[in-house]
N, C-alpha and C positions, 0 to 999 in steps of 0.2 A: 504494500500500500504506500502511496505517496501522500505526504501531508505537506500542504502549502500554508505557511504562516505569513499573513500580510504584515507589513511594517508601516510606519508612519510616512515613509518616503514613497512617492509615486514610482511605480514600476520595480520596486525592490521587494523581493520575497525571500523568506527563509524556507529551505526545502529539507524535509526529513524523510528518509526512506526506511523501510523495514530493515532491521539488522538481525541476521540469523547467526547465533554464536554457539559454540561448544568448546570442549577442552582444547581444540586445535587453534581457535581464533574466531573469526567471524567472516560473513559474506554479506554484501549489500550491493544492490544495483544503484550506482551513483547517477546514472542517466539512462533512461529508456524513452525514446522519442515519443511513442504513442501515449505513455503515461504522463509525460510532461504536457503534451498537446491536450489531453483530456482534462488536465488540471488548469488549463488556460495559459500555459507557457508555450507559445507557439513561435519558436525561434529556430533558426538553422545554425547549429554550432559547427564551425568550420575549422577550428584549431584547438588543440589540447596542449597545455604546457604544464611543466612541473618544476618547482624550484626547491632548494634545500637551504635553510639557514642553520649553520652549525653552532653559532653563538647566540645566547639569549639577548633579547632586546634589539634585534635587527629590525630596521625600518625599511620596508620595501614598497615600491610602487606609488605612483601618482598617475592614475590612468584616466585619460579623457580623449576621446576621438570624436571628431565631427564627421558627419556624412560627407563623402561616401565611405569613410574609414571607420565609422562607428561599429562597436562590437558589444555583444551581450556577454557578460562574464558569469561563469559558474565557478565559485571558489570553495575549496575545502582543505582541511588540514589532514594529511595522511598520518602524521605523527606530531605530537605536541599540541600547541594552542596558538591560534591566530586571533588577535583583536582587530577586527576589520572595521574600519571607520569609513563611512560613506557620507559625502557632502553633495547635495543637489545644486549644481551650478548651471542648470539648464534654465536660461531666462524664459519666462513664460510658463514654467512649470508651477503647479499649485503648491509644491513644496520647495520652491526655489529658496536657497539660503539656509535650509534646515539640514541638520546632520544627525546621524545615529551611529552607534557602535555596537558590534555583536561579537560574542565569543564563538569561534568555530574551533572544534577540537577533535582529536582522535577519540574522545570519550563521548561527546554528544552527537557525533556523526552529522552535524548540520552542515549545510552548504548554502 
């Protein structure tokens, strides 16, 4: 099952997937096109990246692209914890100028 949690920022969602665990570890589907589509997230993901920060407190990324280079992002922590901060800088957006922060971790499996 796919659980979508709306946030206060327009177009920003938290995604929770079913996690199946046993003594060996766990399994989860991080992305399934038809499940995302049925949940109202109808985007074409065209690129998948992974980064590793080996030291605590690393600050990464300031991402913004204008059309035609705009990208939808799906972010998750494979190991450790990410404090993901989002700021709406889209002029004309109903949540323009607002920000929120979310913990994404290997423990909560949120994306």
